[in-house]
Structure formats: structure tokens, C-alpha cells
C-alpha positions as CSV (number, residue, x, y, z in Angstrom):
1,M,-100.2,195.3,-131.5
2,A,-98.4,194.5,-128.3
3,T,-96.0,197.1,-127.0
4,S,-92.4,196.3,-126.7
5,A,-90.3,196.6,-123.6
6,M,-86.6,196.3,-123.0
7,E,-85.6,193.4,-120.8
8,T,-82.1,192.5,-119.7
9,I,-81.0,188.9,-120.1
10,Y,-77.6,187.6,-119.3
11,D,-75.5,185.1,-121.3
12,S,-73.4,182.3,-119.8
13,H,-70.5,184.8,-119.3
14,G,-72.6,187.2,-117.3
15,E,-72.7,189.7,-120.2
16,A,-76.0,191.7,-120.5
17,L,-77.9,191.0,-123.6
18,D,-80.7,193.4,-124.6
19,I,-83.7,191.8,-126.2
20,L,-86.5,193.8,-127.6
21,G,-89.7,192.0,-126.8
22,Q,-92.5,191.4,-124.3
23,D,-93.0,188.4,-122.1
24,F,-96.3,186.6,-122.3
25,L,-97.7,183.8,-120.2
26,A,-99.1,181.2,-122.6
27,F,-102.1,179.1,-121.5
28,D,-104.8,176.9,-123.0
29,L,-108.4,177.6,-122.9
30,A,-111.3,175.8,-124.7
31,G,-108.8,174.1,-127.0
32,R,-106.9,177.3,-128.0
33,A,-103.6,178.9,-127.0
34,Y,-103.7,182.4,-125.5
35,G,-101.1,184.7,-124.1
36,V,-101.4,187.5,-121.5
37,D,-98.8,190.1,-120.4
38,Y,-96.5,188.2,-117.9
39,A,-95.7,191.4,-116.0
40,A,-99.2,191.2,-114.4
41,V,-98.8,187.7,-113.1
42,E,-98.2,187.3,-109.4
43,E,-98.5,183.5,-108.9
44,I,-99.7,180.3,-110.6
45,R,-101.3,177.5,-108.6
46,R,-102.7,174.1,-109.4
47,F,-106.5,174.2,-109.2
48,E,-108.0,172.1,-106.4
49,A,-111.7,172.5,-105.7
50,G,-111.2,172.8,-101.9
51,M,-108.9,175.8,-102.3
52,I,-111.7,178.2,-103.1
53,T,-115.0,179.0,-101.4
54,G,-118.3,180.1,-103.1
55,I,-119.2,183.8,-103.1
56,Q,-122.9,184.3,-102.5
57,G,-124.6,186.3,-105.3
58,A,-121.6,186.2,-107.5
59,P,-122.0,185.8,-111.3
60,A,-121.9,182.2,-112.5
61,F,-118.4,182.6,-114.0
62,V,-117.0,183.3,-110.6
63,R,-115.9,179.9,-109.1
64,G,-115.3,181.4,-105.7
65,A,-112.6,183.1,-103.7
66,G,-109.1,181.9,-103.0
67,Y,-106.8,183.2,-100.3
68,I,-103.4,184.6,-101.5
69,A,-101.1,187.2,-100.1
70,G,-103.2,187.6,-97.1
71,R,-106.3,188.5,-99.1
72,H,-109.5,186.9,-100.4
73,V,-109.3,187.0,-104.1
74,P,-112.0,186.2,-106.7
75,V,-111.3,183.3,-109.0
76,L,-113.0,183.7,-112.4
77,D,-113.5,180.7,-114.7
78,L,-112.3,182.4,-117.8
79,A,-114.0,179.8,-120.2
80,S,-117.4,180.4,-118.5
81,R,-116.7,184.2,-118.6
82,L,-116.4,183.8,-122.4
83,G,-119.5,181.6,-122.8
84,Q,-117.6,178.3,-123.1
85,P,-118.1,175.2,-120.9
86,P,-116.5,175.6,-117.5
87,V,-112.9,174.5,-116.9
88,D,-112.6,171.0,-115.6
89,A,-111.0,170.4,-112.2
90,R,-108.4,168.1,-113.6
91,S,-104.7,167.8,-113.0
92,Q,-103.6,170.4,-115.6
93,A,-106.0,173.2,-114.6
94,R,-104.3,176.2,-113.1
95,I,-105.3,179.5,-111.4
96,I,-103.3,182.4,-112.7
97,F,-103.3,185.1,-110.0
98,L,-102.6,188.5,-111.5
99,T,-102.9,192.2,-110.9
100,L,-105.5,193.8,-113.2
101,H,-106.6,197.4,-112.7
102,G,-104.8,197.5,-109.4
103,Q,-106.9,194.5,-108.2
104,L,-105.6,190.9,-107.5
105,L,-107.8,188.4,-109.4
106,G,-107.5,184.7,-110.2
107,L,-108.2,183.3,-113.6
108,L,-109.0,179.6,-113.9
109,V,-107.6,178.1,-117.2
110,D,-107.3,174.6,-118.6
111,Q,-103.5,174.6,-118.6
112,V,-100.4,176.9,-118.4
113,A,-98.0,176.3,-121.2
114,G,-95.1,178.6,-120.1
115,V,-93.6,182.0,-120.7
116,T,-92.6,183.2,-124.1
117,I,-90.9,186.4,-125.4
118,Q,-92.7,187.8,-128.4
119,Q,-90.8,190.2,-130.6
120,A,-92.9,193.1,-131.9
121,D,-91.9,192.3,-135.6
122,D,-93.1,188.7,-135.2
123,I,-96.6,189.6,-133.9
124,S,-99.3,189.4,-136.6
125,P,-102.4,191.7,-136.7
126,P,-105.4,190.4,-134.8
127,P,-107.6,188.0,-136.7
128,A,-111.1,189.2,-137.8
129,A,-112.7,186.6,-135.5
130,D,-111.7,184.0,-132.8
131,P,-114.0,181.2,-131.7
132,V,-113.5,182.0,-128.0
133,M,-112.1,185.6,-127.4
134,P,-114.0,188.7,-128.5
135,A,-112.0,190.4,-131.3
136,A,-111.9,193.7,-129.3
137,V,-109.5,192.2,-126.7
138,I,-107.1,190.5,-129.1
139,Q,-103.8,192.4,-129.5
140,G,-102.3,190.2,-132.2
141,V,-101.0,186.7,-132.8
142,G,-97.6,185.4,-131.9
143,T,-96.2,181.9,-131.7
144,H,-95.3,179.5,-129.0
145,H,-93.7,176.1,-129.8
146,N,-94.4,176.8,-133.5
147,Q,-98.2,177.1,-132.8
148,P,-100.3,180.3,-133.0
149,L,-100.6,182.2,-129.7
150,V,-103.5,184.7,-129.5
151,L,-102.3,187.6,-127.4
152,V,-105.1,189.0,-125.3
153,S,-105.6,192.3,-123.3
154,L,-107.2,191.3,-120.1
155,E,-107.7,195.0,-119.2
156,Q,-110.2,195.2,-122.1
157,L,-111.8,191.8,-121.3
158,I,-112.5,192.6,-117.6
159,P,-113.3,196.3,-117.1
160,S,-112.0,198.0,-114.0
161,D,-115.4,198.5,-112.4
162,E,-116.1,194.7,-112.7
163,A,-112.8,193.8,-111.3
164,A,-113.4,196.1,-108.3
165,R,-116.9,194.8,-107.7
166,L,-115.7,191.1,-107.8
167,C,-112.8,191.9,-105.4
168,E,-115.2,193.6,-103.0
169,S,-117.5,190.6,-103.0
170,A,-114.5,188.2,-102.5
171,S,-113.2,190.2,-99.5
172,Q,-116.5,189.3,-97.7
173,A,-116.2,185.5,-98.4
174,K,-116.2,183.2,-95.4
175,F,-113.5,180.5,-95.3
176,A,-113.7,177.4,-93.1
């Protein structure tokens, strides 16, 4: 189950309201809604094919490297990483740049749906199976706009040694 964190939110009179919950970034991937810890998100950009360059010898799920915050960053096609058809380069596709295991990575997804606060009491246990995500990375199921939102631990999906290896190869990418 997702852990809870205290966040301060202010009402219209400037009074602090304490809300027990955790922020998740909701996104669509392969026809399903997923959520990841919003605290790890650095930036979200519209996906445009020309914004990344290929990385020689990288796994097929790595679309290339993007340039953000003065660094070359690997951009992973999350659908391909999970054995699904690659994300289409269409108007809703987004790259979520986030910090994972101390590394800056980009995740290409079909669409970003927004940020949602999930209350610990409202998160259901993980399902026995999911058609896209491995069961071991699912923290639980919340809701976003009255639809199920599968909450995912990216730390478990992308091991730290893999993240470091991908970032090292991206740092050597050549940009025109």
C-alpha cells in the first residue's frame, strides 16, 4: 500500500489545511490508467520525435536521449519496456521527466491525466494481475475521475543498476 505523507494546503482565507494523503501523477498507458509518486516528477513535456536522439546500442525500449536541465537524459518508452506496442508520437503523448534512484530519466507515456491526492484509506490492495504492469510493482488501486488508477512503484519496475546504465549511455549521446 502507498505510504501517506502530510501536505499543507491552504483554503481561500489562507488557513492551512492538513490533508493526509499522497500525490500521484496519473497517466494513460496501453489503454489503462496508472499513477506514480508525484514527488519524483521534475517536468512533463509534449513528445516530439525531433526532441530526442538515438542512443547507439541501447535496448529497444529506449527511444533516445533528451536534453533537460543541462543533461542528456534517457527517454524510455514505458509501453515497450512492458512488452506492449510502442507509444505513438501523437499530440497527447508526453515525456515525464523524473528522478529515480538519484538518476534523471524520461518516461514516454500515451497521455498525462493530471495529479491526484490519494488517501491511504481509499487505496485498495493490489490486484492479483494487471494486463500491462507486473504485479510486483503495483502498490494498490486508487481512483481518478471515478475510474480505477493503478498505483505503481517505478523504483521496483526500473532497478537502480539499469537506471544508472541507461543514464551513462545517454550522457554520451551526440546531439545535432
